[in-house]
C-alpha positions, -999 to 999 in steps of 0.1 A, spaced: 193 174 125 206 209 118 181 213 90 152 203 113 164 229 138 166 256 111 131 247 99 118 249 134 134 284 138 118 296 106 84 282 116 87 300 150 97 333 133 67 330 109 43 323 138 56 354 156 53 375 125 17 362 119 7 370 154 21 405 152 5 409 117 -28 400 132 -26 428 157 -13 453 131 -40 443 106 -67 447 132 -55 481 142 -52 492 106 -86 479 96 -103 496 125 -88 529 117 -88 529 79 -112 549 57 -133 523 39 -137 546 9 -100 551 4 -84 518 12 -89 481 11 -87 460 43 -55 441 49 -48 407 65 -21 394 88 -5 376 58 3 410 43 28 414 72 46 381 65 64 386 32 79 351 29 45 334 35 27 358 12 52 350 -16 48 312 -10 10 314 -11 10 335 -43 34 309 -59 11 281 -49 -19 299 -65 -1 299 -99 -21 277 -123 -4 247 -138 -3 242 -175 -17 210 -190 18 198 -197 28 204 -161 -2 184 -149 6 155 -172 42 155 -161 33 154 -124 6 127 -128 30 107 -150 58 108 -124 34 99 -96 16 71 -113 46 58 -133 28 59 -166 18 83 -193 34 99 -223 70 89 -229 69 61 -202 
């Protein structure tokens, strides 16, 4: 029960950060010099979420894919 409350609190905090980041990114992008800087997104203002998304983008090696599929399907090398 306590874990669920903590998870909900984290989700609420991220939602607030994302909303504030949307406003900040819009203000920044409207006022930036397109020749000197790149546009930013709301995710740039939510460091935890940005790290998680970058970690998810990491490509799996062939051995990692085989290990995941073997554990899910209950078969494969060494089983």
